[in-house]
N, C-alpha and C positions, 0 to 999 in steps of 0.2 A: 884879691890884694898881691901884695908885691911879694911876699914869701911864698904863695901860691904862682906867682909868675915864674921865678927864682926856680920851684920845683917842675915846673913844665919847661923850661928852659935846660935844666940837668936833666931831665928825661929823655930829650928831643936830641941832646949828645950822647947819649948813652944808647939810644936804639937806631940811630940814623944809619951809621957804617956798620949797620947788621944785614949779613944776605936778606933781602929777598923784603925786607922795608922799603915802603911806597910812600909814607905818610904817616903823621900822626892828626888826630884832629880830635880838640878838645871841646867837650861836651859839659851838659851841666851848669850847677851856679858858676861855678870858675868862668864859664861862656858867656854864659847870661849878665856877667858881673853882680849876681846875689849873693856871692860866698858870704860865708860866714869866719870870723878868725881862725877856726880850728878846721875850717872843711877839706875834704880831700881833694884830688884834682881827677876828674873822668875824662879817661880818652877811647876811643877807637886807635888800633894803631894798626894800619890799613898795610897786608902787606900783599907779596904776588900771588901769586894760583898755586904755586908749587909750597911755596913756605905754608897757604892756608891749607891744600892739602893735608903738610903733613902735622900741622896741629889739631886739624880734624881727625885724622888718625889716630891722633895721642890724646881725643877729648878733650883739647885745653883751648878753649871757647872764651876764657874771660881769667885773669888772677890777679895779686895783688903785689906791684912792684915798690922800690925805694921806701920801704918801712921807715921812719924815722931820721930818714936822712937828711930834711932839707928843713921843717921845723917840729918843733913838740907835737906828735901826734901825726903827721904826714903821712899819707901814701896815695899814692900812683893806681890806681882802680884802673885795669884794662881790658879794653874788650877787643878780641881780636875779628879784621876785616880782612874783605878783599873787595878791589873793582867789581868785580858780578856781584857780589851781594850787595855793595850800595846801589847799584845798575837797581838789581831787585825792588829792592828798598824802595827806592825811589818811585818804579812801577805798580811795586803792589805790596808795600808793606803793611804793617796793622797799626792802630795807633800809637800803642808804647814802641814801636820801633822809630816811626815817625815824630813823636813827641821826643824822642832821645836826641836830633839833630837840631831842634829848634835852639835859636842863637849860635848854632856849632859854627865852629871856624878852623882852619886849616892853620896848624901851628908847625907844620914842616910837610911841604910839598914836594915828591921827586916824579910826578908825572903831570901836564898838563890837564886841564879841564877838572883838579879835585874839587878847587874848589866852587865850583858850576853844577857841581853832582852833588857836593854834600848839601847845598841849598837848594837844592829841588826834592830832596826826602821829604822835608816835613811838608811839600805843597799836595794836594789830591790831584789828581785827574780831575778834568772840565766834568760836572757832574756827580764828580767823589762825593759830593756834601748830601744831593739830594737822595740818592740812593744810601746812606747810611742811614738817613732818616727814614725811608720808608723799611729798613731792614728792623731797627729797632724799636718802628712803631709794630711788626708784624709778631716780635719779643714779646713787648710788652701785653699785646691782643692775646696770644696763646696763653702763657704764665698768669696773666690776671683773669683773661675771660675762663678758662678751661683746666688750667692745671691744676687752678687756687681752689675753683669749686668742685672740682673733684675731690681733693685734699680735705675740704671741710665734708663732704660727704660721706669718706670712708673714714674720718678720724685720724688720718695720717698726719702727722709730726711731722715728719721730714720732711715731705713734699709738700705743704705746708709754708716751711720754710724755703724750703728751696724754690719755689713758684715766687715767693714774695719776695727774695732777694734777688731772682733774673729779672722778674717784674718793676723792681724799684732801678736796678741796673741800666733795663732798658730805656725805662723813661727820664731816667738820668741822663744818659749818652745821645737819646734823642736831641735832648734840651741840648746839651755840648754840640753836637751836627749844627743844630740850627745856627750857633753862634761861631761856629766852622773853629770849636776847641779840641785840639788832640785831648785823649784819655791818657794820661800816663802810665796811670794803672789802678786798680781798683783801691789804694788807698789814698788817691786822689779826691776819687768820686765825691764824698760829704762835702770837701771845701768847694771845688771847682762846681756843682750845681746850687750851689747859692752864691755864684759870683756871675755865672752867666745871666743874663737876661731871658725872663718868664715871665706867664701869666699870672694875677693874683690870684694866690693861693696853694701855686702850685709847690712852691717847696714843704708849705707846711702839709699839703695833701701828701706826699713823699714822706716825710717825717712820720706823718700816723700811720702811712702802711707797714714803715717798718717796724712802728712801737705796738702796730694793734693788727700782725697778722690775720689776713681775711678778704672774705668779698666786700662787705661794707668799707673799709676805706679801700680798696681796690679797685673799688668803682665809682669812686669818688676822683681820683687822679686818675682813671683811664677815662674819665669823662674830661677831663681839663686839657691831659693827652690830645684827646681827637678833635676835640676844638680848634685848639693849638697848631696840632702838625699832624693830624688826621689825613687830611686834603681827601675826604670820602671814602679813604680806602677800607674794602669791606672787610668782613671777618675771612670771607672765601680768598679774596687779595691776600690777607696776611697769612692766612693757613698754605697760601702757594709758595709766599716769600718764604715762611718759615721751614718748607719743608725743603726748598732751595737752598736755603741758608745753611740748616742743620742736618737732616738725616743726607742729602746729594754733596754736601762737602766734600766727602773722602771721595766720592766721583768728580767731580769739578776740580779737584786739587784745589780748594780753597780752605778756610778753615770757619770753624762757626761764628755766626754773629757777633756772641759774645766777645769773642778773640779779636775781632776787626782792631 
């Protein structure tokens, strides 16, 4: 909306002359044209390596600026970044990071190639989606077919809910990956799993597993998931993928699959 664009313009004028400023990338609802009357303006402030290092030492990764200066309730939600961060996000960013750049546009840029770099972040490398599906199916197999069974056998209420949460997250994320949809964060998952294509009964089984934690509902969800996206992935294969993605994440310099 016009008042958010004015606020964005005012913020750009405020920061573009500051030492180390290389760009302002607008993201979120304003970038996508989905803002409400009272929406804030979300931006990444791109700075040079020296300034980014200074911000890191100060543990200053995000802040709120221009509170109430541009329209009632207005503020600019700022996250700090540099070019190395953006390149790393394009190469190996997790889903929430990539999703935050969907629809992003450069409002100000003082370096060549910034538009292309920003546009590359929401795109997974070749084969990325297939890898995501295999990882999430493995998570579903282990949490739904192993840990959930143990929870029932031991009467372990925590493990029951932990395994159920991770099973349903993995099943939903496999569905999103099949549709090439990034997950912005867990608070969006219940909506997104209903928006992407899925076989008959999948969403109903997903809801039932959450409502009735236990192997009975989980087995129904797993059966649909395997028929749809399992591609013959055996339990032994899932175990190996699960170990790689979870227990060896520290060694491989990656993050566990639920944080992809």
